[in-house]
C-alpha positions as CSV (number, residue, x, y, z in Angstrom):
1,M,0.0,0.0,0.0
2,G,2.8,2.4,0.9
3,W,4.4,1.8,-2.5
4,G,1.1,2.5,-4.2
5,K,0.5,5.7,-2.2
6,S,4.0,7.0,-3.1
7,T,3.3,6.3,-6.8
8,D,0.0,8.2,-6.6
9,T,1.7,11.2,-5.0
10,H,4.5,11.3,-7.6
11,A,1.9,11.0,-10.4
12,A,-0.1,13.9,-9.0
13,H,3.0,16.0,-8.7
14,A,4.0,15.1,-12.3
15,N,0.6,16.0,-13.6
16,C,0.8,19.3,-11.7
17,V,4.2,20.1,-13.2
18,T,2.9,19.2,-16.7
19,C,0.0,21.5,-16.3
20,M,2.3,24.3,-15.2
21,L,4.6,23.8,-18.1
22,L,1.6,23.8,-20.5
23,L,0.4,27.0,-18.9
24,V,3.8,28.7,-19.3
25,V,4.0,27.6,-23.0
26,S,0.5,28.8,-23.6
27,L,1.3,32.2,-22.1
28,A,4.5,32.5,-24.0
29,A,2.8,31.7,-27.2
30,S,0.1,34.2,-26.5
31,A,2.6,36.9,-25.7
32,S,4.6,36.1,-28.9
33,S,1.5,36.5,-31.0
34,T,0.6,39.9,-29.6
35,D,4.0,41.5,-29.2
36,P,4.8,43.2,-32.5
37,P,6.9,42.1,-34.2
38,S,6.2,38.6,-33.0
39,M,8.9,35.9,-32.9
40,R,7.0,34.1,-35.7
41,L,6.9,37.3,-37.8
42,A,10.6,38.1,-37.2
43,A,11.7,34.6,-38.1
44,A,9.6,34.6,-41.3
45,C,11.0,38.0,-42.3
46,H,14.6,36.9,-41.7
47,A,14.1,33.6,-43.5
48,F,12.6,35.5,-46.5
49,A,15.5,38.0,-46.5
50,R,18.1,35.2,-46.5
51,R,16.7,34.0,-49.8
52,G,17.5,37.4,-51.5
53,P,20.6,37.9,-53.6
54,M,21.9,40.7,-51.4
55,F,21.7,39.0,-48.0
56,N,25.4,38.4,-47.8
57,A,26.1,42.2,-48.0
58,V,24.1,42.8,-44.8
59,P,26.1,43.1,-41.5
60,K,25.8,39.8,-39.6
61,E,24.7,41.6,-36.4
62,V,21.4,42.6,-38.0
63,G,18.8,40.5,-36.2
64,A,15.5,39.0,-37.2
65,E,13.5,41.6,-35.2
66,E,15.1,44.5,-37.2
67,W,14.1,42.8,-40.5
68,A,10.5,42.6,-39.2
69,S,10.2,46.1,-37.8
70,H,11.8,47.9,-40.7
71,G,10.2,45.6,-43.2
72,G,6.7,46.2,-41.7
73,A,7.2,49.9,-41.8
74,L,8.2,49.9,-45.5
75,A,5.5,47.4,-46.5
76,S,2.8,49.7,-44.9
77,Q,4.2,52.6,-46.9
78,L,4.2,50.7,-50.2
79,L,0.7,49.3,-49.5
80,P,-1.1,52.2,-47.7
81,D,-4.5,50.7,-48.3
82,D,-3.7,47.3,-46.7
83,P,-4.1,47.6,-42.9
84,R,-2.4,44.2,-42.5
85,A,0.8,45.1,-44.4
86,A,2.8,46.0,-41.3
87,E,2.1,42.7,-39.6
88,A,2.1,40.4,-42.6
89,V,4.8,37.8,-43.3
90,P,6.6,38.5,-46.6
91,E,4.8,35.6,-48.3
92,E,1.4,37.3,-47.6
93,L,2.5,40.5,-49.4
94,D,2.4,41.2,-53.1
95,A,5.5,39.3,-54.4
96,A,7.0,42.3,-56.0
97,V,6.6,44.5,-52.9
98,A,8.1,41.8,-50.7
99,A,11.1,41.5,-52.9
100,R,11.7,45.2,-53.1
101,V,11.4,45.5,-49.3
102,Y,13.4,42.5,-48.1
103,H,15.8,41.9,-51.1
104,L,16.6,45.5,-52.1
105,Y,15.6,48.4,-49.8
106,L,16.5,46.9,-46.5
107,P,19.9,45.3,-47.6
108,V,20.9,48.7,-49.0
109,F,19.7,50.4,-45.8
110,F,21.5,48.0,-43.4
111,W,24.7,48.3,-45.4
112,C,24.6,52.1,-45.4
113,R,23.6,52.2,-41.7
114,D,26.7,50.2,-40.8
115,L,29.0,52.7,-42.5
116,V,27.2,55.6,-40.9
117,R,27.4,54.2,-37.4
118,A,31.1,53.5,-37.9
119,H,31.7,57.0,-39.2
120,R,29.9,58.6,-36.3
121,A,31.8,56.4,-33.8
122,A,35.0,57.8,-35.2
123,N,33.8,61.3,-35.8
124,A,31.1,62.0,-33.2
125,D,31.0,65.8,-33.9
126,G,32.6,65.9,-37.3
127,P,31.2,66.1,-40.8
128,A,28.5,63.8,-42.1
129,L,29.3,60.7,-44.2
130,A,28.3,61.3,-47.8
131,I,27.2,58.4,-49.9
132,G,26.8,58.4,-53.7
133,L,24.0,56.5,-55.3
134,S,24.4,55.8,-59.0
135,A,21.5,54.3,-60.9
136,P,20.0,54.5,-64.4
137,Q,17.1,56.9,-65.0
138,G,13.8,55.5,-64.0
139,C,15.0,52.5,-62.0
140,G,13.6,53.8,-58.7
141,K,16.5,55.5,-57.1
142,T,14.4,58.5,-55.9
143,T,12.0,56.0,-54.2
144,L,15.0,54.2,-52.7
145,V,16.4,57.5,-51.4
146,D,13.1,58.5,-49.8
147,F,12.9,55.2,-48.0
148,L,16.5,55.4,-46.8
149,V,15.8,58.9,-45.4
150,D,12.7,57.5,-43.6
151,R,14.6,54.5,-42.2
152,F,17.5,56.6,-41.0
153,A,15.0,58.9,-39.2
154,A,13.5,55.8,-37.4
155,E,17.0,55.1,-36.1
156,K,17.4,58.7,-34.9
157,L,19.9,59.5,-37.6
158,T,19.4,62.6,-39.8
159,C,19.7,62.0,-43.5
160,A,19.9,64.7,-46.1
161,A,19.3,63.9,-49.8
162,A,20.2,65.7,-53.0
163,S,20.1,64.8,-56.6
164,F,22.2,65.6,-59.6
165,D,18.9,66.5,-61.3
166,D,18.3,69.3,-58.7
167,F,21.4,71.1,-59.9
168,Y,20.5,71.3,-63.6
169,L,21.1,74.7,-65.2
170,T,18.1,77.1,-65.3
171,G,16.0,76.8,-68.4
172,E,17.6,80.0,-69.8
173,A,21.1,78.8,-69.1
174,Q,20.3,75.4,-70.7
175,D,19.0,77.2,-73.9
176,K,22.3,79.1,-74.0
177,L,24.3,75.9,-73.6
178,S,22.5,74.4,-76.5
179,A,23.0,77.6,-78.6
180,D,26.7,77.6,-77.8
181,H,27.0,74.0,-79.1
182,P,24.7,74.0,-82.1
183,D,26.3,70.8,-83.6
184,N,26.2,68.8,-80.3
185,P,23.0,66.8,-80.0
186,L,24.0,65.7,-76.4
187,L,23.8,69.2,-75.1
188,K,20.5,70.1,-76.7
189,V,18.6,69.0,-73.5
190,R,19.4,68.7,-69.9
191,G,21.1,65.6,-68.6
192,N,24.7,65.1,-69.8
193,A,27.8,66.5,-68.3
194,G,27.9,70.2,-68.8
195,S,24.2,70.8,-68.1
196,H,24.6,71.2,-64.3
197,D,25.4,74.2,-62.1
198,M,28.7,72.9,-60.7
199,R,29.2,75.7,-58.3
200,L,25.8,75.5,-56.8
201,G,26.1,71.7,-56.4
202,S,29.5,71.9,-54.8
203,T,28.5,74.6,-52.3
204,T,25.3,72.7,-51.4
205,L,27.0,69.3,-51.0
206,R,29.8,70.6,-48.8
207,A,27.4,72.6,-46.7
208,L,25.2,69.6,-46.1
209,I,28.2,67.5,-45.1
210,G,29.2,70.2,-42.7
211,E,32.7,70.9,-43.8
212,A,34.4,73.6,-41.8
213,G,33.9,77.1,-43.2
214,V,31.0,76.4,-45.5
215,A,28.0,75.8,-43.3
216,P,25.7,78.8,-43.2
217,P,25.4,80.6,-39.9
218,Q,21.6,79.9,-39.7
219,R,22.5,76.2,-39.4
220,S,20.3,75.2,-42.4
221,V,21.0,74.6,-46.0
222,P,18.6,75.5,-48.9
223,V,18.5,72.6,-51.3
224,V,17.5,73.6,-54.8
225,R,14.6,71.8,-56.6
226,Y,14.1,71.2,-60.3
227,D,10.7,71.1,-62.0
228,K,10.9,68.6,-64.9
229,S,7.4,69.4,-66.0
230,A,8.2,73.1,-66.7
231,R,8.4,74.4,-70.2
232,G,6.5,71.6,-71.7
233,G,8.7,68.9,-70.1
234,R,11.9,70.6,-71.0
235,G,12.3,71.5,-67.4
236,D,13.5,74.5,-65.3
237,R,14.7,75.3,-61.9
238,A,11.9,75.6,-59.4
239,A,11.2,78.9,-57.6
240,E,13.1,79.4,-54.4
241,A,9.9,79.2,-52.4
242,Q,9.8,75.5,-53.5
243,W,13.3,74.7,-52.4
244,A,13.8,72.4,-49.4
245,Q,15.4,73.6,-46.2
246,Q,17.7,71.1,-44.5
247,S,18.5,71.6,-40.9
248,L,22.1,71.0,-39.7
249,P,23.9,69.0,-38.6
250,V,23.1,65.8,-40.4
251,D,24.6,62.3,-40.0
252,V,24.5,61.1,-43.6
253,V,24.1,62.8,-47.0
254,L,22.8,60.9,-50.0
255,L,23.7,62.2,-53.5
256,E,22.0,60.4,-56.3
257,G,22.2,60.6,-60.0
258,W,22.1,58.6,-63.2
259,M,25.6,59.7,-64.1
260,A,27.0,59.8,-60.6
261,G,30.4,58.1,-60.6
262,F,31.0,58.5,-64.3
263,K,34.7,59.2,-65.2
264,P,36.1,60.5,-68.4
265,V,37.6,58.0,-70.8
266,A,41.0,58.5,-72.4
267,A,41.1,61.0,-75.3
268,E,42.0,58.3,-77.8
269,A,39.1,56.0,-76.7
270,A,37.2,54.7,-79.8
271,V,33.9,55.3,-78.1
272,L,34.4,59.0,-78.4
273,E,34.3,58.8,-82.2
274,K,31.3,56.4,-82.1
275,H,28.8,59.0,-80.8
276,A,28.4,62.6,-82.1
277,G,29.1,65.2,-79.4
278,L,30.5,62.7,-76.9
279,R,34.1,64.1,-77.0
280,E,32.9,67.5,-75.7
281,V,30.8,65.8,-73.0
282,N,33.8,63.7,-72.0
283,R,35.9,66.9,-71.6
284,L,33.2,68.5,-69.4
285,L,32.8,65.3,-67.3
286,G,36.2,65.9,-65.5
287,A,34.7,68.8,-63.5
288,Y,32.4,66.3,-61.7
289,D,35.2,65.1,-59.5
290,A,34.3,68.2,-57.4
291,W,31.1,66.3,-56.5
292,H,32.6,62.9,-56.2
293,D,35.6,63.7,-54.0
294,P,33.6,64.5,-50.8
295,L,31.7,61.2,-51.0
296,G,32.9,58.5,-48.6
297,A,31.0,55.5,-50.0
298,W,29.0,54.3,-53.0
299,V,25.9,52.3,-53.9
300,V,25.8,51.4,-57.6
301,V,22.6,50.0,-59.1
302,A,23.3,48.1,-62.4
303,A,20.4,47.2,-64.7
304,D,20.6,43.9,-66.6
305,S,20.0,46.0,-69.8
306,V,20.3,49.7,-70.2
307,Q,17.5,49.5,-72.8
308,H,15.1,49.4,-69.8
309,V,15.7,53.1,-69.4
310,F,13.2,54.0,-72.2
311,A,10.4,52.0,-70.7
312,W,11.1,53.4,-67.2
313,R,11.2,57.0,-68.4
314,L,8.0,56.5,-70.3
315,Q,6.3,55.2,-67.1
316,A,7.5,58.3,-65.3
317,E,6.2,60.7,-68.0
318,R,2.8,59.0,-68.1
319,A,2.6,59.2,-64.3
320,M,3.2,62.9,-64.5
321,A,0.5,63.3,-67.2
322,A,-2.0,61.2,-65.1
323,A,-1.3,63.6,-62.2
324,G,-2.2,66.6,-64.4
325,R,1.4,67.7,-64.9
326,P,2.6,68.4,-68.4
327,G,5.3,66.0,-69.7
328,M,6.9,64.7,-72.9
329,S,5.1,62.6,-75.6
330,D,6.3,59.1,-76.3
331,A,8.3,60.3,-79.3
332,Q,9.9,63.1,-77.2
333,V,10.8,60.5,-74.5
334,Q,12.5,58.3,-77.1
335,D,14.5,61.3,-78.4
336,F,15.3,62.4,-74.9
337,V,16.6,59.0,-73.8
338,D,18.6,58.5,-77.0
339,R,20.7,61.5,-75.9
340,Y,21.8,59.6,-72.7
341,M,22.7,56.3,-74.4
342,P,26.2,57.5,-75.6
343,A,27.2,58.3,-72.0
344,Y,25.9,54.9,-70.8
345,D,27.9,53.2,-73.5
346,A,31.1,55.1,-72.7
347,Y,31.1,55.2,-68.9
348,L,29.0,52.3,-67.4
349,P,31.6,49.6,-68.0
350,A,34.3,51.3,-66.0
351,L,31.8,52.3,-63.2
352,H,30.6,48.7,-62.9
353,A,34.1,47.3,-63.0
354,A,35.2,49.6,-60.2
355,A,32.1,48.8,-58.1
356,R,32.7,45.1,-58.6
357,G,36.4,45.4,-57.8
358,G,38.1,47.7,-55.4
359,G,35.2,50.1,-55.1
360,V,34.4,53.4,-56.9
361,D,37.4,55.7,-56.2
362,G,38.7,53.0,-53.9
363,K,35.8,53.6,-51.5
364,P,33.4,51.1,-49.9
365,T,30.9,50.2,-52.6
366,L,27.8,48.1,-52.8
367,L,26.9,46.9,-56.3
368,V,23.2,46.0,-56.8
369,H,21.8,44.3,-59.8
370,V,18.2,44.8,-61.0
371,D,16.1,43.5,-63.9
372,G,13.5,45.3,-66.0
373,A,10.9,45.0,-63.2
374,R,13.4,46.7,-60.9
375,A,13.7,43.5,-58.9
376,P,17.1,42.6,-57.4
377,T,18.9,39.8,-59.2
378,E,22.2,37.9,-58.8
379,D,25.4,39.4,-60.1
380,P,25.8,37.6,-63.5
381,Q,29.6,37.6,-63.0
382,R,29.7,36.4,-59.4
383,G,26.5,34.4,-58.8
384,G,25.4,36.8,-56.1
385,G,23.5,40.1,-55.9
386,A,26.0,42.2,-54.1
387,G,29.5,43.0,-55.1
388,G,32.2,45.6,-54.6
389,A,34.6,46.6,-51.8
390,P,33.5,45.9,-48.2
């Protein structure tokens, strides 16, 4: 009987322990499902990110929770009409949106953030880190920059952004440039080297970075804006009332442009004879080192075919028209894009080679590959999506 009583006591105790364990597990599961981002969501976001071609470029210390929190924020911005977007696992989102968030935007952000943090650790009260972003027209670089600014702000880091496009010459000055080069088809419209206000760009960039002696006393910098819809789509500088005001100091400056990072080729290069007007553009391109030199790192976006530019530009013009803003016709878009193709032909190979090798100007560089749908792809020469100097 004694043995039997002891067995009953132990059995009751075991049942009690089992019930307590089940209760703890149940409570933990309940807390996990209601604590955003949940462990399940974080694990799913991280697993989806790992399948992307750029995952290896992301610092290893970036945890699953960060993928979920930043990913949810971006998904809700891209899908504002979907109340579930912020809490959805990637597979529940539109496939294109999920890929842009977890395979493109966030890898670029985490890579840049790592550099900014290291820069600030070494220069707590010094100038900002400036990062160049080179990408073909229409591939989504402006959207990428907007999201980077937003994600930096979420990390309490101030990010200023400027574009090569913002520093185009005024409409009047562009007309004069065209008149001064009547036989050069590449200088008839804005875009190529020579069509920017170099002094304004240099002054603005160095002021944003916070270099000694150039920051204005009011501790803010006016950032010029360009209106591409003005003058029937030919463009003009926006009125000063429409310029942005960037408060100082900032932690990171992003400078984006379709020709950012382009370097002149040798005077004897055959490509200069291949395209009418390119020799003069090549001569003018050397002045852009004034914009490149202050940059401390690069992100280079490479399309699998530069021919996507026409379709992308056409989409942008039609979007402007749908919004009630005047733009170019399809024929005008074709003529407009044709004037950029010589520069792509001449300068993209060296830019991509530098990004894949020791980095643009020997600086840390992230090389990103995208297809015609602007989705990230693997590096065709490396079998991975990211390349360049660490």
